[in-house]
C-alpha positions as CSV (number, residue, x, y, z in Angstrom):
1,X,20.6,-34.7,19.9
2,X,19.8,-37.5,17.5
3,X,16.1,-36.4,17.2
4,X,17.2,-32.8,16.4
5,X,19.6,-34.0,13.8
6,X,16.9,-36.2,12.3
7,X,14.5,-33.2,12.2
8,X,17.0,-31.0,10.6
9,X,17.7,-33.7,8.0
10,X,14.0,-34.1,7.2
11,X,13.7,-30.3,6.8
12,X,16.7,-30.3,4.5
13,X,15.2,-33.1,2.4
14,X,12.0,-31.2,2.2
15,X,13.9,-28.1,0.9
16,X,15.7,-30.2,-1.7
17,X,12.4,-31.6,-2.9
18,X,11.0,-28.1,-3.0
19,X,13.9,-26.9,-5.1
20,X,13.4,-29.6,-7.7
21,X,9.7,-28.8,-7.8
22,X,10.4,-25.1,-8.1
23,X,12.6,-25.6,-11.1
24,X,9.9,-27.6,-12.9
25,X,7.3,-25.0,-11.9
26,X,9.4,-22.1,-13.0
27,X,9.3,-23.5,-16.6
28,X,5.5,-24.1,-16.3
29,X,5.0,-20.6,-14.9
30,X,6.9,-19.0,-17.8
31,X,4.6,-20.8,-20.3
32,X,1.5,-19.9,-18.3
33,X,2.4,-16.2,-18.0
34,X,3.0,-16.0,-21.7
35,X,-0.6,-17.0,-22.4
36,X,-2.3,-15.1,-19.5
37,X,-1.5,-11.4,-20.0
38,X,-4.8,-10.0,-18.8
39,X,-4.6,-8.5,-15.3
40,X,-6.8,-10.3,-12.8
41,X,-9.4,-7.6,-12.2
42,X,-11.9,-9.2,-14.5
43,X,-11.1,-12.6,-12.9
44,X,-11.7,-11.2,-9.4
45,X,-15.1,-9.7,-10.4
46,X,-16.4,-12.4,-12.8
47,X,-14.3,-15.6,-12.2
48,X,-12.8,-17.6,-15.1
49,X,-14.8,-16.9,-18.3
50,X,-16.8,-19.7,-19.9
51,X,-16.7,-21.8,-16.7
52,X,-20.2,-21.9,-15.4
53,X,-19.6,-24.8,-13.1
54,X,-16.7,-23.1,-11.4
55,X,-18.7,-19.9,-11.0
56,X,-21.7,-21.8,-9.5
57,X,-19.3,-23.5,-7.0
58,X,-17.9,-20.1,-6.0
59,X,-21.3,-18.7,-5.6
60,X,-22.3,-21.5,-3.3
61,X,-19.1,-21.0,-1.3
62,X,-19.9,-17.3,-1.0
63,X,-23.3,-18.1,0.4
64,X,-21.9,-20.4,3.0
65,X,-18.7,-18.8,4.0
66,X,-17.2,-15.4,4.8
67,X,-16.3,-14.6,1.2
68,X,-18.4,-11.8,-0.3
69,X,-18.9,-10.4,-3.7
70,X,-16.3,-7.8,-4.5
71,X,-18.9,-5.1,-5.0
72,X,-20.2,-5.7,-1.5
73,X,-16.7,-5.6,-0.1
74,X,-15.9,-2.4,-1.9
75,X,-19.1,-0.8,-0.6
76,X,-18.4,-1.9,3.0
77,X,-14.8,-0.6,2.7
78,X,-16.0,2.7,1.3
79,X,-18.4,3.2,4.2
80,X,-15.5,2.9,6.6
81,X,-13.4,5.6,4.9
82,X,-12.4,8.4,7.3
83,X,-14.1,11.7,6.6
84,X,-11.2,14.0,7.3
85,X,-7.4,14.2,7.8
86,X,-7.2,15.8,11.2
87,X,-8.2,14.6,14.7
88,X,-10.4,17.7,14.9
89,X,-12.6,16.5,12.1
90,X,-12.3,12.7,12.4
91,X,-12.9,10.6,15.5
92,X,-10.5,7.7,16.1
93,X,-10.9,4.8,18.6
94,X,-7.5,3.3,18.2
95,X,-4.8,4.4,20.6
96,X,-1.2,4.7,19.3
97,X,0.4,1.3,20.3
98,X,2.8,1.5,23.2
99,X,5.3,-0.7,21.3
100,X,5.7,2.1,18.7
101,X,8.6,4.4,19.1
102,X,8.1,7.9,17.8
103,X,5.0,10.0,17.2
104,X,2.4,9.5,14.4
105,X,1.2,12.5,12.5
106,X,-2.6,13.0,12.8
107,X,-3.4,11.6,9.3
108,X,-1.2,8.6,10.1
109,X,-3.1,8.0,13.3
110,X,-6.4,8.2,11.3
111,X,-4.9,5.8,8.8
112,X,-4.0,3.4,11.6
113,X,-7.6,3.6,13.0
114,X,-8.9,2.8,9.5
115,X,-6.6,-0.2,9.1
116,X,-7.7,-1.5,12.5
117,X,-11.3,-1.1,11.6
118,X,-10.8,-3.0,8.4
119,X,-9.1,-5.8,10.4
120,X,-12.0,-6.0,12.9
121,X,-14.5,-6.1,10.0
122,X,-12.4,-8.9,8.3
123,X,-12.0,-6.8,5.2
124,X,-8.9,-6.4,3.0
125,X,-7.9,-2.9,2.0
126,X,-5.6,-0.7,0.1
127,X,-3.7,2.1,1.9
128,X,-3.4,4.5,-1.0
129,X,-1.7,7.6,0.5
130,X,0.7,9.5,-1.7
131,X,4.3,8.6,-1.7
132,X,6.3,9.9,1.3
133,X,3.3,10.1,3.7
134,X,4.3,7.1,5.8
135,X,2.4,4.1,4.6
136,X,5.2,1.9,5.9
137,X,4.9,3.5,9.4
138,X,1.1,3.1,9.4
139,X,1.5,-0.6,8.5
140,X,4.1,-1.1,11.3
141,X,1.7,0.6,13.7
142,X,-1.1,-1.8,12.7
143,X,1.1,-4.8,13.5
144,X,2.1,-3.3,16.8
145,X,-1.6,-2.8,17.6
146,X,-2.3,-6.4,16.8
147,X,0.5,-7.5,19.1
148,X,-0.6,-5.3,22.0
149,X,-4.4,-5.4,21.8
150,X,-5.0,-8.8,20.2
151,X,-2.0,-10.8,21.4
152,X,-1.3,-11.4,17.7
153,X,2.5,-11.4,17.2
154,X,2.3,-13.1,13.8
155,X,4.1,-14.4,12.0
156,X,3.2,-11.8,9.4
157,X,4.4,-11.8,5.8
158,X,5.4,-8.6,4.0
159,X,6.1,-8.8,0.3
160,X,7.9,-5.9,-1.2
161,X,9.9,-4.8,-4.3
162,X,13.5,-5.9,-3.9
163,X,14.7,-2.4,-3.9
164,X,12.9,-1.4,-0.7
165,X,13.4,-4.6,1.3
166,X,16.2,-3.3,3.5
167,X,14.3,0.0,4.0
168,X,11.4,-1.9,5.5
169,X,13.8,-3.7,7.8
170,X,15.3,-0.4,9.0
171,X,11.9,1.2,9.6
172,X,10.9,-1.8,11.8
173,X,14.1,-1.4,13.8
174,X,13.4,2.3,14.2
175,X,9.7,2.2,14.9
176,X,9.1,-1.1,16.5
177,X,12.4,-2.8,17.7
178,X,10.4,-5.3,19.8
179,X,9.5,-7.3,16.7
180,X,11.9,-10.1,15.6
181,X,12.4,-9.5,11.8
182,X,13.5,-12.1,9.2
183,X,14.6,-10.4,6.1
184,X,14.5,-13.2,3.5
185,X,16.9,-12.7,0.6
186,X,20.1,-14.1,-0.9
187,X,21.1,-17.0,-3.1
188,X,19.5,-20.4,-2.8
189,X,22.0,-21.7,-0.2
190,X,21.6,-18.5,2.0
191,X,17.8,-18.7,1.8
192,X,17.9,-22.4,2.8
193,X,20.0,-21.4,5.9
194,X,17.4,-18.7,6.8
195,X,14.6,-21.3,6.7
196,X,16.3,-23.6,9.2
197,X,14.2,-23.5,12.4
198,X,11.7,-21.0,11.0
199,X,8.8,-23.5,11.6
200,X,9.3,-23.2,15.4
201,X,6.9,-20.9,17.3
202,X,8.2,-17.4,17.7
203,X,11.1,-17.9,15.4
204,X,10.3,-14.4,14.1
205,X,7.4,-12.1,14.1
206,X,7.7,-10.6,10.7
207,X,9.2,-11.9,7.5
208,X,10.1,-9.4,4.8
209,X,10.8,-10.8,1.3
210,X,10.4,-9.9,-2.4
211,X,7.8,-10.8,-5.0
212,X,10.4,-12.8,-6.9
213,X,11.5,-14.9,-3.9
214,X,8.0,-15.6,-2.5
215,X,7.1,-17.2,-5.8
216,X,10.4,-18.9,-6.2
217,X,10.2,-20.5,-2.7
218,X,6.4,-20.7,-2.6
219,X,6.3,-24.3,-1.3
220,X,8.3,-23.3,1.8
221,X,6.2,-20.2,2.4
222,X,2.9,-22.2,2.2
223,X,4.1,-24.3,5.1
224,X,4.0,-21.3,7.5
225,X,0.7,-20.3,9.2
226,X,0.9,-16.6,8.4
227,X,-1.5,-14.3,10.3
228,X,-1.3,-11.3,8.0
229,X,-0.1,-10.7,4.4
230,X,0.9,-7.2,3.4
231,X,1.8,-6.3,-0.2
232,X,3.8,-3.2,-0.9
233,X,3.1,-1.8,-4.4
234,X,0.7,-4.6,-5.2
235,X,0.8,-3.7,-8.9
236,X,3.8,-6.0,-8.9
237,X,1.4,-8.9,-9.1
238,X,1.1,-8.8,-12.9
239,X,-1.1,-11.8,-13.2
240,X,-3.6,-12.6,-10.4
241,X,-4.7,-15.7,-12.4
242,X,-1.4,-17.5,-12.3
243,X,-1.5,-20.7,-10.3
244,X,1.2,-19.6,-7.9
245,X,-0.4,-16.3,-7.0
246,X,-3.8,-18.0,-6.5
247,X,-2.0,-20.6,-4.2
248,X,-0.3,-17.9,-2.2
249,X,-3.2,-15.5,-1.9
250,X,-5.3,-18.4,-0.6
251,X,-2.7,-20.2,1.5
252,X,-4.6,-20.0,4.8
253,X,-8.0,-20.9,3.4
């Protein structure tokens, strides 16, 4: 219809504007990154140095809103850590989601229970199991739990190294085929095609993309109302202080 054509044209125009902005911002980002090599841990703890006014504003915001000092968050998260690795030594409240195909190992079930507890306490967390122990599966189980128990079907954003993007897609198809997955990759024209219609409700449940592309197309990603952001190998964020990462990490605030 004419209205649909008009809507598609408007969306295409927005994408064209975004592409021009992204080219300009790519140049700015390169200059910014060259002068900001410190990792963002100090920033997360202390805020920008020599900026008393900013720190006072952040402190006031902390007092009013749900944000807490990182030391308080760390202490709260530590208190929720499971005390064992088997169901004989650790009590879990979270049932394995019915959406999930396959059987979780005991330590994976315990990990799922911990992730759910962190979600319910509105805390962020790091799942730091050794490689090969099934962190991807535990993450998928968490999203399946949210869908079944909280009626939260997303959309969720999963940002991963490019080399494991398709592996994540295959694990979703294996463990939770009920989810509609958008694997976001390709050249600019292909990505633009993938974005057509993605603002519609239930266009997809989970979007999997790379660190490079989420920054490159950050304007488009910020237009989505994401429910959960998952970072695989978060050390890929080399500079938490960069304007783009601050924008993305706070996109729903």
